C-alpha positions as CSV (number, residue, x, y, z in Angstrom):
1,L,-158.2,45.1,-144.8
2,L,-159.0,42.0,-142.8
3,E,-156.7,40.9,-140.1
4,P,-156.1,37.2,-139.7
5,C,-159.1,35.4,-138.1
6,S,-161.3,38.5,-138.4
7,S,-164.7,38.9,-140.1
8,A,-166.4,41.5,-142.2
9,F,-170.2,42.1,-142.7
10,L,-171.5,43.3,-146.0
11,R,-174.9,45.1,-146.3
12,V,-176.8,44.5,-149.5
13,E,-179.6,46.9,-150.3
14,V,-182.4,45.9,-152.8
15,N,-184.5,48.6,-154.3
16,T,-188.0,47.3,-155.1
17,S,-189.7,50.6,-155.7
18,L,-190.1,49.8,-159.4
19,S,-191.8,46.5,-158.8
20,T,-195.5,46.5,-159.6
21,V,-196.2,42.8,-159.2
22,A,-194.9,40.0,-156.9
23,E,-191.8,38.6,-158.4
24,R,-188.6,36.6,-157.6
25,E,-185.2,37.7,-158.8
26,E,-181.7,36.1,-158.6
27,G,-178.3,37.6,-159.0
28,S,-174.7,37.3,-157.7
29,L,-172.1,39.4,-155.9
30,E,-168.4,39.2,-156.8
31,L,-165.7,39.8,-154.2
32,H,-162.2,40.4,-155.4
33,T,-159.2,40.0,-153.1
34,S,-155.4,40.0,-153.6
35,Y,-155.5,36.2,-153.8
36,E,-158.8,35.2,-155.2
37,K,-162.3,36.1,-156.6
38,L,-165.4,35.0,-154.7
39,L,-168.9,34.7,-156.3
40,L,-171.8,34.9,-153.9
41,P,-175.3,34.0,-155.2
42,L,-178.1,36.4,-154.2
43,S,-181.9,36.2,-154.6
44,Y,-184.9,38.1,-153.4
45,E,-188.7,37.9,-153.6
46,T,-191.2,40.8,-153.5
47,V,-194.7,40.4,-152.2
48,Q,-197.7,42.6,-152.5
49,G,-199.7,43.9,-149.6
50,N,-199.2,45.5,-146.2
51,L,-199.8,45.0,-142.5
52,S,-202.2,47.4,-140.7
53,F,-203.6,47.6,-137.2
54,V,-207.2,47.9,-136.0
55,P,-207.7,50.6,-135.0
56,A,-204.9,52.5,-136.7
57,V,-204.5,54.7,-133.6
58,V,-204.6,52.9,-130.3
59,R,-206.1,55.2,-127.7
60,V,-205.0,54.0,-124.3
61,G,-207.0,56.5,-122.4
62,L,-206.4,58.0,-118.9
63,A,-203.8,56.7,-116.4
64,F,-202.0,57.9,-113.3
65,P,-199.7,56.3,-110.8
66,G,-201.3,53.2,-109.5
67,V,-203.5,52.7,-112.5
68,V,-201.9,50.7,-115.4
69,V,-204.0,50.6,-118.7
70,R,-203.8,47.6,-121.0
71,K,-204.9,47.4,-124.6
72,L,-204.8,44.4,-127.0
73,L,-203.2,45.0,-130.4
74,T,-205.0,43.5,-133.4
75,A,-203.3,43.3,-136.8
76,Q,-204.9,42.8,-140.2
77,S,-202.9,41.4,-143.1
78,F,-203.3,42.4,-146.7
79,Y,-200.5,40.1,-147.9
80,T,-201.0,37.1,-150.1
81,Q,-199.0,34.9,-147.7
82,P,-198.8,34.5,-143.9
83,V,-196.8,37.2,-142.0
84,T,-195.3,36.7,-138.6
85,V,-195.1,39.6,-136.1
86,A,-191.8,39.1,-134.4
87,A,-191.6,42.2,-132.1
88,I,-193.3,45.5,-131.3
89,T,-191.1,48.2,-129.7
90,S,-191.5,51.7,-128.4
91,P,-188.8,54.4,-127.7
92,D,-190.9,55.6,-124.8
93,P,-190.4,53.4,-121.7
94,R,-194.0,54.2,-120.5
95,F,-195.4,52.2,-123.4
96,V,-194.5,48.5,-122.8
97,I,-195.5,46.0,-125.4
98,R,-195.7,42.2,-125.0
99,S,-195.5,40.6,-128.4
100,L,-197.1,37.2,-128.9
101,N,-195.0,36.2,-131.9
102,V,-198.0,35.0,-133.9
103,S,-198.6,34.6,-137.6
104,V,-201.4,36.5,-139.3
105,P,-203.0,34.6,-142.2
106,P,-203.5,36.3,-145.6
107,G,-206.4,38.7,-145.5
108,G,-207.1,37.8,-141.9
109,R,-206.8,39.3,-138.4
110,A,-205.0,38.2,-135.3
111,K,-204.1,39.5,-131.8
112,V,-200.4,40.1,-132.0
113,G,-199.6,41.7,-128.6
114,E,-200.6,43.7,-125.6
115,L,-199.9,47.4,-125.0
116,I,-199.3,48.4,-121.4
117,F,-199.2,52.0,-120.4
118,D,-197.6,52.8,-117.0
119,P,-197.0,56.6,-116.5
120,T,-194.5,56.0,-113.6
121,L,-191.9,54.5,-116.0
122,G,-191.0,57.8,-117.6
123,G,-188.6,59.0,-114.9
124,D,-190.2,62.5,-114.7
125,G,-191.4,62.3,-111.1
126,V,-195.0,61.3,-112.0
127,H,-195.1,58.9,-109.1
128,R,-195.0,61.9,-106.7
129,L,-198.6,62.7,-107.7
130,T,-199.9,60.0,-105.4
131,S,-197.4,60.1,-102.7
132,G,-198.5,61.3,-99.3
133,P,-196.4,63.0,-96.6
134,P,-193.5,60.7,-95.6
135,S,-194.4,61.3,-91.9
136,L,-197.9,60.0,-92.5
137,N,-197.4,57.1,-94.9
138,A,-196.2,54.6,-92.3
139,R,-199.0,55.6,-89.8
140,L,-201.7,55.4,-92.5
141,R,-200.5,52.0,-93.6
142,R,-200.4,50.6,-90.1
143,R,-203.8,52.1,-89.3
144,Y,-205.6,50.4,-92.1
145,E,-203.8,47.1,-91.6
146,E,-205.2,47.2,-88.0
147,W,-208.6,48.7,-88.9
148,S,-210.8,45.8,-88.1
149,E,-209.3,45.6,-84.5
150,S,-209.1,49.3,-83.6
151,P,-211.0,51.7,-85.9
152,V,-209.5,54.9,-84.5
153,H,-210.5,58.1,-86.2
154,M,-207.6,59.9,-87.9
155,P,-208.8,63.4,-89.0
156,L,-207.4,65.4,-91.9
157,E,-204.0,66.8,-91.0
158,A,-202.3,70.0,-92.0
159,A,-199.4,68.0,-93.5
160,E,-201.8,66.3,-95.9
161,L,-203.1,69.6,-97.2
162,E,-199.6,70.9,-97.6
163,A,-198.6,67.9,-99.6
164,L,-201.7,68.4,-101.7
165,R,-200.5,72.0,-102.5
166,N,-197.1,70.6,-103.5
167,R,-198.8,68.0,-105.7
168,R,-200.7,70.8,-107.5
169,Q,-197.4,72.6,-108.2
170,H,-195.7,69.5,-109.5
171,W,-198.7,68.8,-111.8
172,A,-198.5,72.4,-113.2
173,L,-194.7,71.9,-113.9
174,L,-195.3,68.5,-115.5
175,K,-197.9,69.9,-117.9
176,A,-195.7,72.9,-118.8
177,R,-192.5,70.8,-119.3
178,A,-193.5,67.6,-120.9
179,G,-197.2,67.7,-121.3
180,T,-199.7,65.1,-120.3
181,D,-201.0,64.1,-123.7
182,L,-198.7,61.5,-125.2
183,H,-198.4,60.6,-128.9
184,Q,-196.0,57.7,-129.6
185,R,-195.1,55.8,-132.8
186,L,-194.5,52.0,-132.2
187,H,-192.2,50.0,-134.5
188,V,-193.4,46.6,-135.7
189,E,-190.9,43.9,-137.0
190,T,-192.2,41.1,-139.2
191,D,-190.7,38.4,-141.3
192,L,-191.8,40.3,-144.5
193,A,-191.5,44.0,-144.0
194,P,-191.5,46.5,-141.1
195,A,-194.7,48.3,-140.1
196,S,-195.8,50.8,-137.5
197,L,-198.8,52.0,-135.5
198,T,-199.6,55.0,-133.3
199,A,-200.5,55.0,-129.6
200,R,-202.0,57.8,-127.6
201,A,-202.3,58.1,-123.9
202,T,-203.0,60.8,-121.3
203,V,-201.4,61.2,-117.9
204,A,-204.3,62.2,-115.7
205,W,-204.7,64.0,-112.4
206,P,-205.0,61.2,-109.9
207,Q,-208.6,60.8,-108.7
208,I,-210.8,58.0,-107.5
209,V,-214.0,60.1,-107.6
210,A,-216.2,59.9,-110.7
211,S,-216.2,63.7,-110.9
212,P,-214.4,66.4,-108.9
213,V,-217.7,68.2,-108.5
214,L,-220.6,66.9,-106.5
215,A,-223.9,68.7,-107.3
216,C,-226.5,68.4,-104.6
217,G,-229.1,70.2,-106.7
218,A,-231.7,72.8,-105.7
219,V,-233.2,72.5,-102.2
220,H,-235.8,74.7,-100.5
221,V,-234.3,77.1,-98.0
222,G,-235.0,75.7,-94.6
223,S,-235.2,72.1,-95.6
224,S,-232.6,69.4,-96.2
225,S,-231.6,66.8,-98.8
226,T,-228.7,64.3,-99.0
227,C,-226.1,63.6,-101.7
228,S,-223.3,61.0,-102.0
229,I,-220.0,60.8,-103.8
230,D,-219.5,58.1,-106.5
231,V,-216.1,56.5,-106.6
232,R,-214.5,53.9,-108.9
233,N,-211.5,51.7,-108.4
234,R,-209.6,51.6,-111.7
235,A,-206.6,49.7,-110.1
236,A,-205.9,46.0,-110.2
237,S,-206.0,45.7,-106.4
238,P,-208.5,46.5,-103.7
239,V,-208.7,50.1,-102.5
240,W,-209.9,51.5,-99.2
241,V,-211.6,54.9,-99.1
242,E,-212.4,57.2,-96.2
243,L,-214.4,60.5,-96.2
244,L,-212.7,63.3,-94.4
245,L,-214.1,66.6,-93.3
246,P,-211.9,69.7,-93.0
247,T,-212.0,71.9,-89.9
248,E,-213.4,75.4,-90.3
249,E,-209.9,76.8,-90.4
250,Q,-208.8,74.2,-93.0
251,A,-211.8,74.9,-95.1
252,E,-211.1,78.7,-95.1
253,Q,-207.5,78.1,-96.0
254,A,-208.4,75.8,-98.9
255,E,-210.9,78.4,-100.1
256,A,-208.1,80.9,-100.6
257,E,-206.4,78.6,-103.1
258,Q,-209.4,76.8,-104.6
259,E,-210.2,79.3,-107.4
260,E,-206.7,79.6,-108.7
261,W,-206.3,75.8,-108.8
262,V,-209.6,75.1,-110.4
263,L,-209.0,77.7,-113.2
264,K,-205.5,76.2,-113.7
265,R,-206.7,72.7,-113.9
266,G,-209.5,73.7,-116.3
267,H,-212.2,71.2,-115.4
268,R,-215.3,72.7,-116.9
269,D,-217.8,71.8,-114.1
270,S,-215.4,72.9,-111.4
271,V,-214.8,76.3,-113.2
272,Q,-218.5,76.8,-113.5
273,A,-219.1,76.0,-109.8
274,I,-216.4,78.4,-108.7
275,K,-217.9,81.2,-110.8
276,V,-221.5,80.9,-109.8
277,A,-221.3,79.6,-106.2
278,S,-220.1,81.3,-103.0
279,A,-218.4,79.6,-100.2
280,H,-220.7,78.6,-97.4
281,H,-219.3,75.6,-95.4
282,A,-222.1,75.5,-92.8
283,A,-224.7,74.5,-95.4
284,F,-223.2,71.0,-95.7
285,G,-222.8,68.4,-93.0
286,L,-222.8,64.7,-92.0
287,P,-224.8,62.7,-89.5
288,K,-223.0,61.6,-86.4
289,R,-223.9,58.0,-87.2
290,P,-225.6,56.4,-90.2
291,A,-228.8,55.7,-88.3
292,D,-229.1,59.1,-86.8
293,K,-231.7,61.6,-87.8
294,W,-230.7,64.9,-89.5
295,Q,-231.1,67.0,-86.4
296,D,-228.3,65.0,-84.8
297,S,-225.7,66.3,-87.3
298,W,-223.0,68.9,-87.5
299,P,-221.8,71.3,-90.2
300,L,-218.5,70.7,-92.0
301,G,-215.6,71.8,-89.9
302,R,-217.3,70.8,-86.6
303,T,-216.8,67.0,-86.5
304,P,-217.0,65.7,-83.0
305,Q,-214.1,63.4,-82.0
306,E,-216.4,60.6,-80.9
307,A,-217.8,60.2,-84.4
308,P,-216.9,56.7,-85.6
309,P,-215.0,56.7,-89.0
310,K,-216.2,54.5,-91.8
311,L,-213.9,52.7,-94.2
312,H,-215.1,51.6,-97.6
313,L,-213.3,48.7,-99.3
314,I,-213.7,48.7,-103.1
315,P,-212.7,45.6,-105.2
316,P,-210.7,46.0,-108.5
317,G,-212.9,47.6,-111.1
318,G,-215.7,48.1,-108.5
319,E,-217.8,51.2,-107.8
320,A,-219.2,52.6,-104.6
321,R,-221.2,55.5,-103.2
322,I,-219.4,57.2,-100.3
323,G,-221.0,59.2,-97.5
324,S,-224.4,60.8,-97.0
325,I,-223.7,64.5,-97.1
326,R,-226.6,66.7,-95.9
327,F,-227.3,70.0,-97.7
328,S,-229.3,72.4,-95.6
329,P,-229.4,75.9,-97.3
330,T,-230.1,78.9,-95.2
331,R,-230.2,81.4,-98.0
332,L,-231.1,81.6,-101.7
333,G,-228.4,81.1,-104.3
334,A,-225.6,78.7,-105.1
335,V,-223.1,77.8,-102.4
336,R,-220.1,75.4,-102.2
337,S,-217.7,73.7,-99.9
338,T,-214.9,71.1,-100.1
339,V,-214.6,67.6,-98.6
340,Y,-211.7,65.1,-99.1
341,L,-211.4,61.3,-99.7
342,R,-208.3,59.5,-98.4
343,S,-207.4,56.3,-100.1
344,N,-204.4,54.0,-100.7
345,L,-204.7,54.7,-104.5
346,T,-204.7,58.4,-104.9
347,W,-203.9,59.2,-101.3
348,L,-206.1,62.4,-101.2
349,D,-209.0,63.4,-103.4
350,E,-210.7,66.8,-103.0
351,V,-214.3,67.1,-104.0
352,L,-216.1,70.4,-104.6
353,I,-219.6,70.2,-103.3
354,V,-222.1,72.6,-104.8
355,G,-225.8,73.1,-103.9
356,D,-228.4,75.7,-104.8
357,G,-230.5,77.2,-102.0
358,G,-233.8,77.6,-103.8
359,G,-237.5,78.3,-103.5
360,G,-240.3,80.0,-105.2
361,R,-240.5,83.8,-105.2
362,L,-243.8,85.3,-106.1
363,A,-243.8,88.6,-108.0
364,V,-246.2,90.7,-110.0
365,L,-245.0,91.7,-113.4
366,S,-245.2,95.3,-114.6
367,E,-247.4,96.1,-117.5
368,A,-244.5,96.2,-119.9
369,S,-243.2,92.9,-118.7
370,A,-246.7,91.4,-118.9
371,A,-247.0,92.6,-122.5
372,K,-243.7,90.9,-123.3
373,A,-244.8,87.7,-121.8
374,E,-248.0,87.7,-123.9
375,R,-245.8,88.0,-127.0
376,G,-243.5,85.2,-125.8
377,D,-240.6,87.5,-125.2
378,P,-238.3,87.4,-122.1
379,I,-240.1,89.1,-119.2
380,G,-237.2,91.2,-117.9
381,T,-235.6,91.3,-114.5
382,A,-237.0,91.6,-111.0
383,E,-236.3,95.3,-111.0
384,D,-239.2,95.8,-113.4
385,D,-241.7,94.1,-111.1
386,E,-244.6,95.9,-109.5
387,G,-244.4,96.7,-105.8
388,V,-247.9,98.1,-105.5
389,L,-251.1,96.8,-107.2
390,R,-252.4,100.1,-108.4
391,V,-255.8,100.8,-110.0
392,T,-255.5,104.2,-111.7
393,L,-258.8,105.7,-113.2
394,S,-258.5,108.3,-115.9
395,S,-260.9,111.2,-116.5
396,E,-262.3,109.4,-119.5
397,E,-263.1,106.3,-117.4
398,L,-264.7,108.3,-114.7
399,A,-266.8,110.4,-117.2
400,G,-268.0,107.1,-118.7
401,A,-269.0,105.8,-115.3
402,E,-270.9,109.0,-114.6
403,S,-272.9,108.9,-117.8
404,K,-273.8,105.2,-117.3
405,L,-274.9,105.7,-113.8
406,Q,-277.2,108.5,-114.9
407,A,-278.6,106.3,-117.6
408,L,-279.3,103.6,-115.1
409,A,-281.0,106.1,-112.8
410,A,-283.2,107.1,-115.6
411,G,-284.3,103.4,-116.1
412,G,-281.8,102.2,-118.5
413,E,-280.7,98.6,-118.9
414,S,-278.3,97.4,-116.2
415,T,-274.7,96.2,-117.0
416,T,-272.3,93.8,-115.4
417,P,-270.2,95.0,-113.7
418,L,-271.9,98.2,-112.7
419,P,-270.4,101.4,-114.0
420,H,-268.7,102.3,-110.7
421,V,-267.0,98.8,-110.4
422,F,-263.6,98.6,-112.1
423,V,-261.5,95.4,-112.8
424,K,-257.7,95.6,-113.2
425,S,-255.8,92.5,-114.3
426,F,-252.3,91.8,-112.9
427,T,-249.8,89.0,-113.9
428,L,-248.3,86.8,-111.2
429,T,-245.1,84.9,-111.9
430,N,-242.6,82.7,-110.0
431,R,-239.1,84.2,-110.2
432,G,-237.6,81.5,-108.0
433,N,-236.0,78.2,-109.1
434,L,-238.4,75.8,-107.5
435,N,-242.2,75.3,-107.7
436,L,-244.3,77.7,-105.6
437,R,-247.8,76.9,-104.1
438,V,-250.2,79.6,-103.2
439,D,-252.5,78.4,-100.5
440,W,-254.8,81.4,-99.9
441,M,-255.0,85.2,-100.1
442,S,-256.7,87.8,-98.0
443,V,-257.7,91.5,-98.4
444,Q,-257.6,93.7,-95.2
445,P,-256.6,97.2,-94.0
446,A,-252.9,97.9,-94.2
447,G,-251.1,96.6,-91.1
448,S,-254.1,94.5,-89.9
449,P,-253.7,90.7,-89.3
450,A,-254.8,88.5,-92.2
451,R,-258.0,86.4,-91.9
452,Q,-258.5,83.4,-94.2
453,G,-261.7,84.0,-96.2
454,S,-261.5,87.8,-96.0
455,C,-261.7,88.6,-99.7
456,S,-262.7,92.2,-99.7
457,H,-262.1,95.5,-97.9
458,G,-262.4,99.2,-98.7
459,G,-263.9,98.6,-102.1
460,F,-261.1,96.1,-103.1
461,S,-261.9,92.4,-103.6
462,V,-260.2,89.4,-105.1
463,A,-262.5,86.7,-106.4
464,E,-260.1,83.7,-106.1
465,C,-258.6,84.6,-102.8
466,A,-259.6,81.2,-101.3
467,S,-258.2,79.2,-104.3
468,S,-255.0,77.2,-104.1
469,F,-252.8,77.0,-107.2
470,S,-249.1,76.2,-108.1
471,L,-246.6,78.2,-110.1
472,A,-243.6,76.6,-111.8
473,P,-240.5,78.7,-112.2
474,G,-241.1,81.3,-114.9
475,S,-244.8,80.5,-115.3
476,L,-247.6,83.1,-115.4
477,R,-251.1,83.5,-113.9
478,R,-253.6,86.2,-114.2
479,L,-255.0,87.9,-111.0
480,D,-258.1,90.1,-111.2
481,V,-258.4,92.9,-108.6
482,V,-261.9,94.4,-108.4
483,Y,-262.4,98.0,-107.1
484,E,-265.9,99.3,-106.3
485,A,-265.5,103.1,-106.1
486,D,-267.6,105.2,-103.7
487,F,-266.1,108.5,-105.2
488,R,-265.5,109.9,-101.7
489,S,-261.7,110.2,-101.9
490,E,-259.1,110.4,-104.6
491,L,-257.0,107.7,-102.9
492,A,-258.2,104.3,-101.6
493,T,-255.8,101.8,-100.0
494,A,-255.9,98.2,-98.7
495,E,-253.5,95.3,-98.5
496,L,-253.4,91.9,-100.3
497,E,-251.6,89.2,-98.3
498,V,-250.6,86.0,-100.2
499,H,-249.8,82.9,-98.1
500,S,-247.7,80.4,-100.0
501,S,-245.3,77.5,-99.5
502,T,-242.4,79.9,-99.2
503,G,-244.0,82.2,-96.6
504,T,-246.2,85.3,-96.7
505,V,-245.9,88.1,-99.3
506,T,-247.8,91.4,-98.9
507,F,-248.7,93.7,-101.8
508,P,-250.3,97.1,-101.2
509,L,-253.5,97.8,-103.0
510,E,-254.1,101.3,-104.2
511,A,-256.8,103.1,-106.3
512,R,-256.3,106.6,-107.6
513,L,-259.1,108.8,-109.0
514,R,-259.1,112.2,-110.6
515,Q,-260.1,114.7,-107.9
516,H,-262.0,117.1,-110.2
517,M,-264.3,114.2,-111.3
518,L,-265.2,113.1,-107.8
519,P,-268.2,115.5,-107.2
520,R,-269.8,114.6,-110.5
521,C,-269.4,110.9,-110.1
522,L,-270.5,111.0,-106.5
523,S,-273.7,112.9,-107.5
524,A,-274.4,110.3,-110.3
525,L,-273.9,107.4,-107.9
526,R,-276.2,108.9,-105.3
527,T,-278.9,109.5,-107.9
528,Y,-278.6,105.9,-109.1
529,E,-278.7,104.6,-105.5
530,R,-281.9,106.7,-104.7
531,S,-283.5,105.4,-107.9
532,R,-282.9,101.8,-107.1
533,P,-285.9,101.5,-104.6
534,L,-288.3,103.1,-107.1
535,L,-287.0,100.9,-109.9
536,T,-287.4,97.9,-107.7
537,T,-291.1,98.8,-106.7
538,R,-292.0,99.5,-110.4
539,S,-290.6,96.1,-111.4
540,L,-292.4,94.4,-108.6
541,L,-295.8,95.9,-109.6
542,T,-295.3,95.0,-113.2
543,A,-294.6,91.4,-112.3
544,V,-297.8,91.3,-110.0
545,C,-300.0,92.7,-112.7
546,L,-298.6,90.3,-115.2
547,V,-299.3,87.3,-112.9
548,L,-302.9,88.6,-112.2
549,F,-303.6,89.1,-115.9
550,T,-302.3,85.6,-116.7
551,Y,-304.5,84.0,-114.0
552,C,-307.7,85.8,-115.1
553,A,-307.1,84.9,-118.7
554,A,-306.7,81.3,-117.8
555,R,-309.9,81.3,-115.7
556,I,-311.9,82.8,-118.6
557,V,-310.6,80.2,-121.0
558,H,-311.5,77.5,-118.6
559,L,-315.1,78.7,-118.2
560,S,-315.5,79.3,-121.9
561,L,-314.5,75.7,-122.6
562,K,-317.0,74.4,-120.0
563,L,-319.8,76.4,-121.7
564,Q,-319.0,75.1,-125.1
565,E,-318.6,71.4,-124.2
566,G,-322.1,70.5,-125.3
567,R,-322.0,72.4,-128.6
568,G,-319.1,70.3,-130.0
569,K,-316.5,73.1,-130.6
570,P,-315.1,76.1,-128.8
571,S,-316.4,79.6,-129.6
572,A,-314.3,82.1,-131.4
573,A,-314.0,84.1,-128.2
574,A,-312.7,81.1,-126.3
575,A,-310.0,80.6,-129.0
576,L,-309.0,84.2,-128.8
577,L,-308.7,84.0,-125.0
578,Q,-306.6,80.9,-125.4
579,R,-304.1,82.7,-127.6
580,A,-304.1,85.7,-125.3
581,A,-303.3,83.5,-122.3
582,A,-300.5,81.8,-124.2
583,A,-299.0,85.2,-125.2
584,A,-299.3,86.4,-121.5
585,K,-297.3,83.3,-120.4
């Protein structure tokens, strides 16, 4: 029923699902009223094809308050006629689309709009992730506006750390309630047929640092190295950044909450650092001034008030390296601490600093571990290492030495080494995490001071004690310890002192002999030692006789040749003497 001067709108639906080819159809619509009949002509045209987007899923990436991400939208037409993209809309206010109202040619591509992702437009309180304490905002703004005139140092305050705790809680609630990974379907209106595309974006934890973990690497205990924090400005305006050091009390308070927050956030490198590194704030520090030497520095938490602050201004899209943090480990193992970066973009970033106090550690493998190493198997733990370099002689070895000494005393052929000299091979390894350099070794009585060049004592000797060599972590090197037994005691001791790049390591040397074999071996050794002068005299006389015989033979040959010179050829006797002289030589 239409009232006077009123209007009615009729909706006509056309079902083209049965169309397989492009076609044009015409028809009509009859309207019957109480007074008349109206005939309305209708027509429609079907077209083949579709409109798609490249890529099909637009991945915006990471964004947080202060960082707005933009992506161009490109459409590809598979229609046989031009298609005009009139509008692109999103039900999520965080996805803002600026349509260009352009026409895409048949089979071609064109940029049809720009997608802007601003996480603060969602009305879920995301903007609070980068808001500092209200009491500090005005002071910080005024401070950096007047920085060039009066660079007054403003240390980290307790209110900032409290606001950081609140930010963590708000982030946990945000992830639990709405999630931070967004998946939105965008509607596309054209002059031919509607289309759609998908956009994905992530609301990220605000940070200006490239990584929340700064790894200073492995450094020899007792030495220092420096590391810096890489930052990047992802905003469209300049950003100032300042490095802040916590006091000792602040560092300890932060430590109590660090592990819970890192595990909740789930950053892989941070979780790994928390698990393997122990807190040691004094291992990290900063120089008083950039030109100062490292001895003029202080550990974290002990910043002198007169230290001038340094402000870094980073242009849009720019990168910078902040600070020169000194890592000076005083003990082996991984250690960590925390520093902060204050900026006008993220307000406060926390960076977990991790360093590894390292060095080489010389060890001697047990026989079982050495056998594994020869097979290429893992060499086991440090608990399996040898504490004493021990030479243990069995009854069979001592009986063999006795019989060989007796054979030598009776004039037998000498051997190298002599029967009462025993060689035991040990395997050195570096169980540390940095290269180790062995400078020299010495052998001396237990408790005596080492002397460079002293390579033997008490029957023990090391041939390469004056050699210098390096051991990489996990590498192996053979060390031969020689023991010359005198068979006077069942136990012989000495000390091997190794001087290396990491200090001095002392290994006791010990030789154990079977007591019941000592009298027999001692008797054989004495017999051999008494026979050595006689054997030496006999050998000398034999050599003298051989020399005299050779000389006489040569003289006889010479005289015989002189006598036969006039006869034209040597005599048979002369020829025989020549052969005898050659044989003697």
